[in-house]
C-alpha positions in Angstrom: 0.0 0.0 0.0 1.5 3.3 -1.1 1.6 6.0 1.6 0.0 9.2 0.5 2.2 12.3 1.1 0.3 15.0 2.9 -0.3 18.3 1.1 2.0 20.3 3.3 5.0 18.2 2.5 3.9 17.6 -1.1 3.7 21.3 -1.9 6.6 22.5 0.3 8.5 25.2 -1.7 11.7 23.9 -3.4 13.0 27.4 -4.3 12.4 30.9 -3.2 10.3 31.6 -6.3 7.7 29.1 -4.8 7.9 30.7 -1.4 4.6 32.4 -0.4 4.4 35.8 1.2 8.1 36.4 2.2 9.3 38.9 -0.4 11.9 40.6 1.7 13.4 37.3 2.9 13.6 36.0 -0.7 15.4 39.1 -1.9 17.9 39.2 1.0 18.9 35.5 0.7 18.9 35.5 -3.1 21.5 38.3 -3.1 23.5 36.6 -0.3 23.9 33.5 -2.4 24.5 35.2 -5.7 27.1 37.5 -4.2 28.6 34.7 -2.0 27.9 36.7 1.1 26.2 34.0 3.2 26.3 34.8 6.9 27.9 32.5 9.4 24.6 32.3 11.2 21.0 33.3 10.6 18.1 33.6 13.1 14.7 33.0 11.4 11.9 34.2 13.6 8.3 34.1 12.7 4.9 32.6 13.3 4.3 28.9 12.7 3.7 27.8 9.2 5.4 30.9 7.7 8.2 28.9 5.9 11.2 29.2 8.2 12.4 25.6 7.9 11.6 25.4 4.2 13.7 28.5 3.6 16.6 27.1 5.6 16.5 23.9 3.4 16.3 26.0 0.2 19.2 28.1 1.3 21.2 24.9 2.0 20.6 23.6 -1.5 21.1 26.9 -3.3 24.4 27.6 -1.6 25.7 24.2 -2.8 24.1 24.1 -6.3 26.7 23.8 -9.1 24.2 25.1 -11.8 22.3 27.7 -10.0 19.9 29.7 -12.2 19.0 32.9 -10.4 18.1 31.5 -7.0 16.6 28.3 -8.3 18.6 25.1 -7.5 18.9 22.8 -10.5 17.9 19.7 -8.4 20.2 17.6 -10.6 23.8 18.3 -9.5 25.6 16.7 -6.7 25.2 19.8 -4.5 21.4 19.7 -4.8 21.2 15.9 -4.2 23.4 15.8 -1.2 23.2 19.2 0.4 20.5 18.2 2.9 22.1 14.8 3.3 25.2 16.4 4.6 23.3 19.0 6.7 22.7 18.7 10.4 19.0 19.2 11.4 18.2 19.3 15.1 14.8 19.7 16.7 15.5 21.6 19.9 12.1 20.7 21.3 13.4 17.1 21.9 17.2 17.6 21.7 17.8 20.7 23.8 20.5 19.7 26.3 24.2 20.4 26.4 25.1 16.8 25.6 23.2 17.0 22.2 25.0 20.3 21.4 28.4 19.0 22.4 28.0 16.0 20.0 26.8 18.4 17.3 29.8 20.8 17.8 32.3 17.8 17.7 30.9 16.7 14.3 31.4 20.2 12.8 35.2 19.8 12.6 34.7 17.2 9.8 34.1 18.5 6.4 30.9 17.4 4.6 31.3 14.4 2.3 29.6 15.6 -0.8 29.2 19.4 -0.7 31.3 22.4 0.1 29.0 24.1 2.6 27.6 22.3 5.7 24.4 23.8 7.2 23.2 23.3 10.7 19.5 23.9 11.0 18.1 24.1 14.5 14.3 24.2 14.8 12.5 25.6 17.9 15.8 27.1 18.9 14.3 29.0 21.8 13.9 25.7 23.6 17.6 25.1 24.0 18.8 25.2 27.6 21.1 28.1 28.7 24.0 25.6 29.0 23.4 24.3 25.5 23.3 27.9 24.1 26.5 28.8 25.9 28.2 25.8 24.4 27.3 27.1 20.9 28.3 30.7 21.3 32.0 30.4 20.3 31.4 28.1 17.3 28.6 30.3 16.0 30.7 33.4 16.2 33.7 31.8 14.6 32.6 28.6 12.8 34.7 26.5 10.5 34.8 28.0 7.0 32.5 25.4 5.6 29.8 25.7 8.4 26.7 27.9 8.4 24.0 28.0 11.1 20.3 28.6 10.7 18.2 29.0 14.0 14.4 28.8 13.5 12.1 30.1 16.3 8.6 31.2 16.8 9.5 33.4 19.8 11.6 36.5 20.4 13.2 36.1 23.9 13.3 38.7 26.6 15.9 38.9 29.3 13.6 37.6 32.1 15.4 34.2 32.6 18.9 32.9 32.2 17.9 31.0 29.1 16.4 34.1 27.5 19.6 36.1 28.3 21.7 33.4 26.8 19.5 33.2 23.7 19.7 37.0 23.3 23.5 36.7 23.3 23.3 34.0 20.7 21.0 36.1 18.6 23.5 39.0 18.6 25.9 36.6 16.6 23.3 36.0 13.9 21.7 37.9 11.0 18.1 38.3 12.1 15.3 37.8 9.6 11.7 38.4 10.6 9.2 36.2 8.8 5.6 37.4 8.7 2.2 35.7 8.7 1.1 34.7 5.2 -1.3 37.2 3.7 -4.8 35.9 3.0 -4.7 36.8 -0.7 -1.4 34.8 -1.1 -2.8 31.9 0.9 -6.0 31.8 -1.1 -4.0 31.8 -4.3 -1.8 28.9 -3.1 -4.8 26.8 -2.0 -6.5 27.4 -5.4 -3.4 26.2 -7.2 -3.3 23.1 -5.1 -6.9 22.3 -5.8 -6.2 22.6 -9.6 -3.2 20.2 -9.4 -5.1 17.8 -7.2 -8.1 18.0 -9.6 -10.5 18.6 -6.8 -13.4 21.1 -6.6 -13.6 23.2 -3.5 -15.7 26.4 -3.5 -14.2 29.8 -3.0 -16.4 30.1 0.1 -14.9 27.0 1.7 -11.4 28.2 0.8 -12.1 31.6 2.4 -13.2 29.8 5.5 -10.0 27.8 5.6 -7.9 31.0 5.2 -9.9 32.7 8.0 -9.4 29.6 10.3 -5.6 29.3 9.6 -4.6 32.8 11.0 -1.7 33.3 8.7 -0.2 29.8 8.8 0.0 28.2 5.4 0.8 24.8 7.0 -2.5 24.9 9.0 -4.4 25.9 5.8 -2.9 23.1 3.7 -3.5 20.5 6.5 -7.1 21.7 6.8 -7.6 21.4 3.0 -6.0 17.9 3.3 -8.7 16.9 5.8 -11.5 18.1 3.5 -10.0 16.2 0.5 -9.8 13.1 2.7 -13.4 13.4 3.8 -15.1 14.2 0.5 -14.7 12.7 -3.0 -17.0 15.5 -4.3 -17.1 19.1 -3.4 -17.2 19.8 0.4 -20.4 21.5 1.6 -20.4 25.2 2.3 -20.5 25.1 6.2 -17.9 22.3 6.5 -15.5 24.3 8.6 -18.1 25.0 11.2 -19.1 21.3 11.2 -15.5 20.2 11.7 -14.5 22.7 14.4 -17.8 23.4 16.1 -19.7 26.7 16.1 -17.6 28.6 18.5 -16.7 31.1 15.9 -20.4 31.7 15.0 -21.5 31.8 18.6 -18.7 34.3 19.4 -19.9 36.4 16.5 -23.3 36.5 18.2 -21.6 37.7 21.4 -19.7 40.3 19.4 -22.9 41.5 17.8 -24.5 41.8 21.2 -21.5 43.9 22.4 -21.8 46.2 19.4 -25.5 46.7 18.9 -27.3 44.7 21.6 -28.0 44.8 25.3 -26.4 43.4 28.4 -29.1 40.7 28.5 -28.3 39.7 24.9 -24.6 39.6 25.7 -24.9 37.6 28.9 -27.1 35.0 27.2 -24.5 34.8 24.4 -21.7 34.3 27.0 -23.7 31.5 28.7 -24.3 29.8 25.3 -20.6 29.9 24.4 -19.6 28.6 27.8 -22.0 25.7 27.6 -20.7 24.8 24.2 -17.1 24.6 25.3 -15.7 28.0 24.4 -12.6 29.2 26.3 -12.0 32.7 27.5 -8.8 33.0 25.5 -10.5 31.8 22.3 -13.6 34.0 22.7 -11.7 37.2 23.6 -9.2 36.7 20.7 -12.1 36.2 18.3 -13.9 39.3 19.5 -10.8 41.4 19.0 -10.4 39.9 15.5 -14.0 40.6 14.6 -13.6 44.2 15.7 -10.6 44.6 13.5 -12.5 43.0 10.6 -15.5 45.3 11.0 -13.0 48.2 10.7 -11.7 46.7 7.5 -15.2 46.4 6.1 -16.0 50.0 7.0 -12.9 51.0 5.0 -14.1 49.0 2.0 -11.5 46.2 2.4 -11.9 42.4 2.1 -12.1 40.0 5.1 -11.6 36.3 4.8 -14.4 34.1 6.2 -17.2 32.0 4.9 -19.9 34.1 3.2 -22.5 33.9 6.1 -20.0 35.3 8.6 -18.9 38.0 6.2 -22.6 39.0 5.7 -23.1 39.3 9.4 -20.0 41.4 9.9 -21.1 43.7 7.1 -24.5 44.2 8.8 -22.7 45.0 12.1 -20.4 47.4 10.4 -23.4 49.4 9.2 -24.8 49.9 12.8 -21.8 50.2 15.1 -19.7 53.3 15.7 -15.9 53.4 15.9 -16.0 54.3 19.6 -17.8 51.1 20.4 -15.4 49.0 18.3 -12.5 50.6 20.2 -14.1 49.7 23.5 -14.7 46.1 22.5 -11.1 45.8 21.4 -9.7 47.3 24.6 -11.9 45.3 27.0 -11.5 41.9 25.3 -7.7 42.5 24.8 -7.5 43.0 28.6 -9.5 39.8 29.2 -7.1 37.9 26.9 -4.1 39.4 28.7 -5.3 38.4 32.1 -5.4 34.7 31.1 -8.3 33.8 33.4 -10.6 31.0 32.4 -13.8 31.6 34.1 -17.2 32.8 32.8 -17.3 35.7 35.2 -14.5 37.5 33.3 -16.5 37.3 30.1 -19.7 38.5 31.8 -17.9 41.5 33.3 -16.4 42.3 29.9 -19.9 42.4 28.4 -21.1 44.8 31.2 -18.0 47.0 30.7 -18.5 47.2 27.0 -22.1 48.2 27.1 -21.7 50.5 30.1 -25.0 49.6 31.6 -25.3 49.6 35.4 -27.0 46.6 36.9 -29.7 47.7 39.3 -29.0 46.7 42.8 -32.1 45.9 44.9 -31.7 47.5 48.3 -31.8 45.1 51.3 -35.1 44.9 53.1 -35.0 47.2 56.1 -35.1 45.5 59.5 -38.2 46.5 61.4 -37.3 47.6 64.9 -40.3 47.5 67.3 -41.1 50.8 68.8 -40.9 51.0 72.5 -44.4 52.2 73.5 -43.6 52.0 77.2 -46.1 49.2 77.9 
């Protein structure tokens, strides 16, 4: 039985021309290879699914390609075939200790067998221990002539812990490249191309829903499309995203609508409905902030990426809500998200804060004191 390759790996970019949404990164690295100015070490930082590891592998092949055309590896020469074979890839999420790094550093003194440049690609680099990072500092600053490092991370460390301080020191020895979330237009175009190649029919409305759900991660979008193609031989139904992931997004939209144009009663009922259906404070508050942003986009005549029924409701809200109320929703629910509490009361209080309606307090019943009549 032949194992089917998932879409994310099947359509992983093989050169920078295929990279989606990272124009500045492509230009910097293309010039670095063409001018033979590849840095000793790079730090790729960006959200998940933005192409960090893919770019590291492309750089490895391009730097060793014997017949490079522009920045496109020929995929036929010895350099292209064996560049990744001779590279060292380390997942710091599971190999984060000093013993792993010591073994890696010891291997760097040996030249690669097939290519001229050896790349060390370390994923989730922020998870390295402080001892492991300190063991790397000297070799990253002054590596052997044939060695180049690429550190990939989703986080930008502070200086709050010893590990963060060590990672900041390591970062200062690297060229820092910031990856960005994949734009919705670019993601929609890529998903459409995949559907054409796979000879599958998926409506634009479903693709818009996938883009909205993926939050800038192309990997998440491709994996979600993979699920749909696995489930359906024919065209997936319009509301399939809501079916697969529950109606939390739709229910949160009801809450957001209540906060914009409704009453406290409407808002509290929406909160209770969300809570009973498994919504979390973090998820709900994040969605409310996102909806507020998207209503502002619609007011400015811009496109938002959701299934058509959600877009229609957002358009209706945009016609009836003022900018001041949107700002209030954003501030209040951003604070709820920041507090990281997970109780229904924080959402209920947020609704009351947004709508600025006081709750009538019934005064306590007065205690009747008998009058002394003197009898």
